[in-house]
N, C-alpha and C positions, 0 to 999 in steps of 0.2 A: 782640678776643684772647680774652677770657673765653668769649664765644658760640662761637668756634671750638673752645676746648678742651672744651666741653661736648658739642659735636656728636661731636667726636673720640671723646670718652668713651664717649657712647652707642652710637657704631658699632662700637666695641672690645668694649662689652659684647654686643651682639648678635652679633658675630661669635664672641664666646667661646661664647654660647649655643647658635648653630648648630654650632658644633665640637663641645660636648658631646653635642647630639643626634645629630650625624653618628656619634660614636664610642659609642653605646650599645652595651654587651656584657656580658652575664651568663653565667656558667656554674654550674650547679646539679648537683653530683655527690650526688644525694639532695637531699630537700627538708626536712630536720630543721632547724627554725627559720627557714625560708625565709618572706618575707611573700609571701603569694599571695592574689590576690581569688577566692574560692571562692563557689559557689552551688549549690543543688539538694542532692545527696547527695555532692557531691565533699568530699574531706577528705584530711588527711596523716595517715598513719598513725604509730603511735609508732616505727616502724621507718625513717621517714623517706621511705616510698612515697608518691607522689601517686596517691590513687585516685580516679579521675574519676567513676566509678560503682561502687556496691557489688553486693552481692547481691539487692537489692530489684527486683522486677519493675516494668515499665511506669514507670520513673524516669529521670531526666536530670541531668547534672552539669556544671558549668563551672568551669575553673580558669584564671586569667588573671595574667599579669604586671601588677602593680597601677598602674604608670604608664602614661600614654599616651605613644605614640611618632609622631614625625612622619617620614613615608616620602616625602613630596613635597619635591623640590628647588625651591624658590619661584622661583629665577632662571631656571630651564630648562622648569619646568612637567612635569619628568618625574619617575619614581619612582626613589629611591635604590637602589643594589643592596643585598641583605642575603642573610644565610645563617643557617641554624638546623639544628640536629640534636637527636635525642632518641631516649632508648631506651624501649621500651613493651612490654607483655605484654597479650594478651587472652584471656580464658578462656570458655569455653562450657561449660554444664552438659549439654547434650543435643547430638545429632549435628547437629540444626538450629540454626546459629548464631544469635546475637543480631546485631543491625545493625553494631555497631562503634563506631569513634570518629573523630575529625577533628582535625586541626591546623588553626586559624581565625586570620585577620586580620579583624577587624570593627571598624565605625565605633563601636559600642556595647557595652557587657558586658551589657546587659539583654536576656536571652533567655527572659524569663518568659513570652512568648507562643509560644515554640517547642514543638513537639511531641515526646515520645520515640518510642522504636522506630524505625522506618523513616525518620524525619526528622532523626534522629542530634543531637536537642535543638538544631538550628539554625535550622530552618524550619518552617512549618505548611503547611497545605494552602492557605491564603488567599495568603501571601506568597511561597511558593516561585517563584521565577524572576523575581521582581520586581527591576528594575535599582536601585530605591531601597535595597535591603538593604544593599549596599556591604560584601559578605562575601566574602573569599577562603577556601577550604577545601581542605585536602588529607585526603581521606576514605580511610580503611581499611575497606572496607565487606564483611562476610561474609554477606550476603544479596543474592540476585538479585531486584530488583524491576522488572518490566516497565514500570512506570507511569514509572519515572525511565530507562529503556532502559540498564539496567545490563547489562553483558556477561556476567557471571556471578556467582557467589556467594562469590567470594574474589578481590577487585581493589582496587587502588589507583587514585584518581581525582582529577582536577583539577576543582574546582566553583567556577564564578563566579555568584555571586547564585542559583544554581539546583543543585539534587541531580541535574540531569541533567549529568552530566560532559562538559566540553569535551573532554578526553583521559582515558583510563584503560587499564589493561592488568591482566592476571592478576598476583596476588602473586607474584613471583618476583625472582631477581637474577642478575647476569650473572657467571658463573665465570670469571675470568681463566685459571683453570688449565685447566679443561675446555672453554673457548671455546663456552658455551652458557649459556642461560637456565636456572637451576634453580628449581623450584616451591617456594614456601612457603604454609603455611596459617596465616592470620592468628589464627584463634580457638584455635589448638592450645595455648595457653598458653606457647608459645616465647617467649623473650626476642628482640626484633628491634630493629634501628637504622633510623632514617629521616633523610633528608638533605634540605633544601628550599634550592635556590639560586636567587636572581633576579638576573640580569645587567640592570642599568638601561640600560646602553650598547646591548648587543645586543637587549634585550626578549625575554629567553628565560628560561623557568622550566623547572628540572631537579628532578626527583624520584628519589632514589635508596633502594633497600632492600635491607637484607642481615641475615643472622643476627648476634645479639650478638657472636660470637666471629670474624666474618669482617671484614677490613679493608675500608674503603669501596671497592666496584668502580670502574673507570674509567668503565664504561658505565652511564648512569643508565637507570633503568626508563621514566621518562617526560621527554621533552624536548619542550617547548611553547612555541613563539613567540607572545607575548602582550604588549599594552601594557597594563599594570595601572593606569595613571593614570585611566582612566575610572571605576573601582572604588574607588580610594583616595580617602578624604576625609578629611584630617587634622583632628585626631589619629586614629591608631587603636591597637587594643589587639590582642595576640597571646595565644593561649593554647590551651586544649584544650576540647573538647566531646565528650559520649558520653551513650549511653542504653541502656536495656534494653528487652526486649519480654517474652517469655514464660519466659525461663529465668534462673536466677541466674549471671549471668555477670559478674564484676568486671573493669575495666578499669584497668591501671595504667601510669603514667609513672615510670620509675627515676631519669632525669636528662634534663637540658635545657640546651641551650646557643644562645646567640643573639648576632649582631652586625650592625649596620648598617655599610655600606660595608667589608666585609672578610668573611673566612673565620671561620665560628664556631669556638671553641676546640674540641678534641677532648675529650670526655668521659674521665675516668679511671675506666676499666670496673671495676678492682679495688675502687674506692671505693663504687660502688653499691650500695644496700641489696638485700638478698635477697627473693626473692618467698616468700610464704607457702606453706605446702603446702596444696593444694587438696583437699577431700574429707575425710571422716571416717576415722579410723583403723579398720582392720577389727578388729572385736571378735566374740566368740562369739555375742552376741545377733543377729548377722546371721542365724543360722539360724531364729532363733525369730521375729524381726520383719522384717528386711530381706527375705527370701525371699517372705513372704506379701504384703507391699507391692509388691515388683516383679512378682509373678504378678498382683496385682489391677489394678496400672497397665498391665502387658501386656495383660491382658484387655479393659479399657477403650479402651487405644490400639487393640487390633485391631478391637473393634466400631466405633470411630470410622472407622479405615482402610477397613473393609468398608462403611460407610455412603457414604464418599467414592466408593469404586470403583463401588457400585451406582448412585450418583446420577449419576456421570459416564458410565457405560454407558447409563444411560436418556436422558441428554442427546444422546450421540452414537448411539443405537440406529438400527440400519440394517434394511431389509427385505432378507433373504437367503435365496434359495431353492435347493435342490440343481441345478436345471437352469442356474443362473448360474455354476457352477463352471467350465465351459468358457469364459466370458467374462472369465477373470481379470485378464489384462492391461489390458482395456478398463473394468475396474471401479474407481472410485475410492473410497477411504474417506470417509465424510462428515467425520470428524475433520479430515482434511487440507485439505478444501475449507472447512471452518469456519475453520480457522487460516489458510488462504490468503486468505479474504475478511475478516479481521479480525471473524469472527462474523456476516457478511453485514451489515457496518455500511453505514448509508445513505451514508456518504462515499464508499464503494466503488462505489457504484451507478452503472452505464453508461447504463441505460434501462430502460424498462417498456412492455409492451403487453398484448395480449390474452390472450397465451399465457405471461405470466410476467415476472420481472424478471431482469435481467442483472448481474452484479457483476464487478468487476475483482478478480483473484486472483494471488498469487504462491506457488506450491506450495513447501511448507516444505521439502522434500528436494532437490528439483533447483533451486529458485529459478527456475523458468520461468512466465512471466507467462501467464494464462489468462484466458478471460471465462467465467464459471459461469452457467448460466440455470437458475432454479428454475420448474419446471412442475408443477402439480397434475395427479395421475393417480388413477384409480380401479383398485387392484391386482385387482380382481376381474373386469375386463372386457378381455380380450385383451392384458394386459401382456406376456406372455411373447413373444408375436409382435411386440409393438412393440418390445421391447428387441432381439429377435433382428434387425430391421431397423435399429435403431440402431447396433448392433454391427457390421453388414455395411457401412453407411454410413461407419462410422469407417475402413474401409479403402479409401475413396478416395483416389486421389493425382493431385492436379492443381494447377497453379501458380496457377489461378484460382479455387480453392475453398478456403474456411476449414475447415482440418482439425477434424473432429471427433474429439477424443482419447478420449472415453469418457464413462461415466455413473456414477451413483450413486442408489440409491432409499432412502429414509427415509420411513417412516410414510406419509403421504398426498401425498408429492411427490416427483418425479422431477428430478435435477440432471443437466444435460447441460453437459460441458465442451469448450470449443472453444480454438483458439489465439487468442491477444490481438491486435486490430488497434488499434494505437494512435490512428489518424485517426478511428476511429468509422464511422458509418454514413453512406452517401452522400445520404440525405434531410437530414441537417442542412447539407450543404453547398448543396443545392438550394433549401431553403425557409427556412433561418435567415438572417435580415438581417444578423446580426452575425458570421456566419462568412464566411471568405474565398469569394469567388466563383471556381468552377473554370472554366478557360478551356475553349474549344471542342475544342481539341487533347486536354486531359485527358478531357472527357467523352467524345468520340469513341473513344479508348483504353479507357475503361472499359466502353463499350456493347460493343466487340470482345471484351473480357476475359470478360464475363458470357455473351455468345453463345458463346464457345468452352468455358466451363464447362458450359452446358446441353447442346451437341453431345457433349461427353464423357458426361455423364449419361445422354442418350437412346441413343446409339449406340456409343460406345466403350469402355464398361466392360463387366464380364462380364455384369450385369443391366441391365435398364432402370430407371431411377430417374426417378421423376415428383417434382419439388421441392414443387410445389402452393402454394408462397407466393413467386413471384417478385416482388419489389417493390424501390423504391429504399431503403427501410429494412433490407432484408436484404441489400443489397450493402455490405460492408465495405472499407475503405481500409486498406492498409497502410502503413508510414512514408514510402514513394515515391509515395503516392497511387494505387497500383494497384489496380484493383478485383478483388473476390474474392466470390463467391456463397457466403453462409452460412445460417445458422439451418436445419438440416434435421429440425427436430422434427416437421414434418408430411409429411416425403417418404415415398413408397410404393415398393416395388421388385417387379418380376415379370421372369421370364425372357424374353428375347428371343424373338418368334415367338408369344407366349402372349397371350390376351386378358386385360387387366386386369380385376379383380374389382370389383364395386361397392363403394362405401366411403361414409361420412357425407361431405356436402358441406362442406369446410373451406376456409379461406383468408381473404383479406382484400376486403373490399366494394370494388367497383371494379376488381378484378382477376380476378374469378372469371368463367370461361369459360361463355356461356350453356348449352351441352348439358350441363354438369356437373350443373346444377339438375334436368334431365331425366333423365338416365341414371345419375347417380352415380358413373361410370367414369372415374377420372384417367388420361388418355392423355398422351403426349407434346404433343399439339396443345393441351392446357390450358395448359403451361407456355409454349406459343408465344404463346397469347392474352395471357398475362399479361406476356410479354415485349414484347409489341407496346404494351402501356399503358405499361410501363417506358420504351420508346423515346421515346414521347410526352412522359413526364414530364421525361426528361433533356434532350430538345430544347426543350421548352416552359418549363420551370422551374415547373410547375403540378402540383397533386396530381390524381389521377383525379377525384375528385368534390369540389367546393368548396362550401360551404353560406355564404351571404350572411346579413346581419343580417335581411332580409325572408324569410329560410327558402327561398328560392328557390336551387335548386341547379344548379351548372354542371358539366356532362359534358364532361370533356376531350375524349374520342373525338368526340362531337359537334360540339364546337366546332372541332375541326382538320378534320372532314369539310366542315362548313358552310363554312370558310375555304377549303378547296381548292375546292369549288363555285363560290365566288366569284373563284377565280383569285388569291386572296392567302394562300396557304399559308404564304409566308415570314413573314408578320406575326404568326405563332403562335410565333415564335421567342423565346426568352427575353431579355425587354429587358435584363436584366443583362449580357448579352454584348455589349451595345451595337454589334450587327452585325459583331462581330470573329468571323467564321467564314467557313469555305469554303462558298459558296453549293451548289455540288454536293453536298457531304457533308451539309449541313442538309436538303437536299430529298430526298436519299436516307433519312436517318433518319427524316423525318415520313412519307413515302410508305410505308416499309417498315413503320413503326409501323401505318399504316392497314391494310396487306396482313395483317401478322401478327394484328391484333384483328379478323378477319374473323368475322362472327357464324355462318358455315358452317365447320365444322373442316376440312373436305377442301378448302376453297379456301386455307386457311393454307400456308405454304410449312414445310418441314422445318427444323431448325436447321441442318443441312449447307447448305441452300440459302441460308439467312439469312447463313451465313460467306461463301459465294461473293459474294452481293450486297455484303456490308460490305469485302471484301478486293478489290473490282473485278474477279473473275473471272468474273462474269456480270452482264448488264444487267438492272435491275429492269423488268418490263412497264410500258409506259406507261399511265399512268391518264387516263381521260377522263370528263368529267360530261355527262350526258344526262337531263334532266328529273328531277333530283333523284337521280338513281342513279348508281353509279359504274361504269365499265368498264375493261377492259384489253384491248390488243391480242396475242392470242396468238401466242407467238414462231414464226417461219417461215410464218405466214398473214396474210393481210389482213383476216380476220374479227374484228368486235368480239364479245367473250364476256362478258355480264354475270355477274359472280358476286359482286356486292357489296349488301349490305343491301337487300333488296327491299321498301323502304319509301321514300316520298318525304319529303324534309326540306324541306317547304313553310314559309313564315312563319307559318302558322297552327297547326302542330304544336307542341303544347306540349312542352319539353325533357324533362319529367319522364316523358311517355309514350314518347319515345324512348328514354330510359334503360331504363324497364321493357321496353320491346321488345328492347333489346340483351341485358340480363340473363336474358331468357326465351326467346332464340333467334330473337326477331323474324322471323316468315315473313310 
């Protein structure tokens, strides 16, 4: 019986302690004589104000309710409901505000390692974002810090172990009379009141802000659903943290009320202490001392601002000449492209090659996703003509062409801006083992898309456009995996019916037509040759030229011709397809690839003929092999016409000599 009595007594004691814990309730209408745990520059003034930080620069201060509080319901494992409200005022000496202050619930009162300024005296650069912090903060922040993804320089936010707020909103309150949100300025020195309420059942955290003289609005500023139990580690401490940066900006708390498991009592506003008068009284000496100091400060500030402006202009300096004025709509500002690509961050890099690097970007004004290619250029050598052609190409409108939106010139580089293609380039799907394999149907549709784009460039636009760099890495895939021909950085234009001018031999090794090395003239047949190699790439899943460890090179075109001569051309099909393809379509693509990549330009079909073959509107000439040479039967006759590679592919002919013959026009 005695033992039962002792157990009952202990249980009643524990229940009484829990009841006392659940009923923690305090209200401070001013802090005169109140026991608070203070550190840093925090102090209670003679007038009863809680000054969390004073006019010192780069300082921090903390003020806590001195006793630990148990927030956790041990039986359910959830957090009790709680409510608090406080009246505060934040002053700023300059137009550029100091960071602000925060109401915090923390597992420890030791913030000696926290940093002032933008870290609000709560975190530092090392521990910011750590789940081990066990800190909940309601920040009143008057500086926009992009590092923390702040929405503006005057906001209220909910922070969980991190200064990147889980929810935030511009400082304002909902006026029930005007039925709209009214803006407030946190650092104006105006007296404001904030309510923080957490419902443990609904797991909802509400934050409400209003001017000192306005009753609590019915609509909160922030309402965020969150379970605080992972962050709460009993016991916890409640209080305030604040810090300064470069200005003398005191932050005050005039009154504070808190309650567990209930609504915090309303503060008696008439009993709250008065704020001190900020700033010195106007004295006659202002004319002899104040104005010179202000003038000197203004001059120093002006010099500082001018230095910033000059440095900024130098950073974003562009090459801009009078003749470019007519290209206004196609000319992008370097600053916009710099912001869009996050300073050309490597994390935004989409790919790189011999002609430059390509970055993903989001234009700051329109929020349109783009791809930005950086290409080195010499502004003294034909750049005017090159830009003119770039702008002309920007007028191309076709569903299978990646739109060139415009350009920008800066110092020694040219930036080309394209539509962004979310699935990247085709070569990644063909040659990257970790990427999803495209089905034959998808590949055949991409082939027809690229052929349609080249037909448009060669015959259907107002000028003849020679792409000069047709290859799988320049075929982009949109979100539906439709093929689009892109990268017109090497393209050249001339009028229909005119003879193309000679130019430098450019392109990618393995795709360059043999005659280009001799004449230097880029005609549509140059693109047809590259398109033929592209067809073999897509069908065979191989690059045009592959080098083995023995430094022996395998030329894709030679291999397919050899396989055709042996009657096993289908054995060149990409093994990743596992023979899941239409045999007729595969044979058509392989033979059409051979026809388009003929060493004699006049023997290649036009892109219109290519489209006829692909759409089944015309039959591909029948190819036959005789003594190592390829023949086709001319349509409408029974005569064999030899138009193919006038060299023999015997077993003793080295592959390297065949490749050299192809690249030199091989007669």
